[in-house]
C-alpha positions in Angstrom: 9.0 -3.8 -1.4 6.7 -5.5 1.1 2.9 -5.4 0.8 2.7 -4.3 4.5 5.0 -1.3 3.8 2.9 -0.1 0.9 -0.3 -0.6 2.9 1.1 1.3 5.9 2.1 4.3 3.7 -1.4 4.4 2.2 -2.9 4.1 5.6 -0.8 7.0 6.9 -2.1 9.3 4.1 -5.6 8.2 4.7 -5.1 8.9 8.4 -4.0 12.4 7.6 -7.0 12.9 5.2 -9.7 11.2 7.3 -8.4 11.7 10.8 -8.9 8.0 11.5 -6.5 5.6 13.2 -4.3 3.7 10.8 -5.6 0.4 12.2 -9.2 1.4 11.3 -8.3 1.5 7.6 -8.1 -2.0 6.1 -7.4 -3.3 2.6 -11.0 -4.3 2.3 -12.3 -0.7 2.8 -13.9 0.9 -0.3 -12.7 4.5 -0.9 -16.1 6.0 -1.5 -18.5 3.9 0.5 -16.4 3.0 3.6 -14.0 5.9 3.8 -16.1 8.7 2.3 -13.6 9.7 -0.3 -14.7 11.3 -3.6 -12.9 11.0 -6.9 -10.7 14.0 -6.3 -9.6 12.5 -2.9 -8.7 9.3 -4.7 -6.7 11.2 -7.3 -4.8 13.0 -4.5 -4.0 9.7 -2.9 -2.8 8.3 -6.2 -0.6 11.3 -6.8 0.9 10.9 -3.4 1.7 7.2 -4.1 3.2 8.1 -7.4 5.5 10.7 -5.8 6.5 8.4 -2.9 7.3 5.4 -5.1 8.3 7.1 -8.3 5.7 5.3 -10.4 3.1 6.4 -12.9 -0.5 5.3 -12.6 -2.6 6.0 -15.7 -6.1 7.6 -15.6 -7.7 4.4 -16.8 -6.1 2.5 -13.9 -7.4 5.1 -11.4 -10.9 4.5 -12.6 -10.6 0.8 -11.6 -9.6 1.6 -8.0 -12.5 1.0 -5.6 -10.8 -0.6 -2.5 -7.6 0.2 -0.6 -6.3 -3.3 -1.7 -6.7 -2.2 -5.4 -4.3 0.6 -4.9 -1.9 -1.6 -2.9 -2.0 -4.2 -5.6 -1.5 -1.7 -8.4 1.4 0.0 -6.5 3.2 -3.3 -6.0 2.6 -4.3 -9.7 4.1 -0.9 -10.9 7.1 -1.3 -8.6 7.7 -4.8 -9.9 7.4 -3.6 -13.5 10.0 -0.9 -12.7 12.4 -3.4 -11.2 12.0 -5.6 -14.2 12.8 -2.7 -16.6 16.0 -1.7 -14.8 19.2 -3.0 -16.4 21.1 -5.4 -14.4 24.4 -4.2 -12.9 27.4 -6.3 -12.9 
């Protein structure tokens, strides 16, 4: 999974939530200060990411999310962990 794909999917959800153009939302944006999301909005976003990618993000991990890039990084890490856990076929 490419970083740009994960970012684009998160941007699409934020677009729907915020009504802003995808290009306006960057990895450097802070959920609360720049995008105006409250903690429930962030939880909704995390739940969407979990559903789309089939990953599980723990509550403690959610507490550490402040920027869009944090969620992108965490999603990619979880996907990589999932890939490493899958038994090799062959």
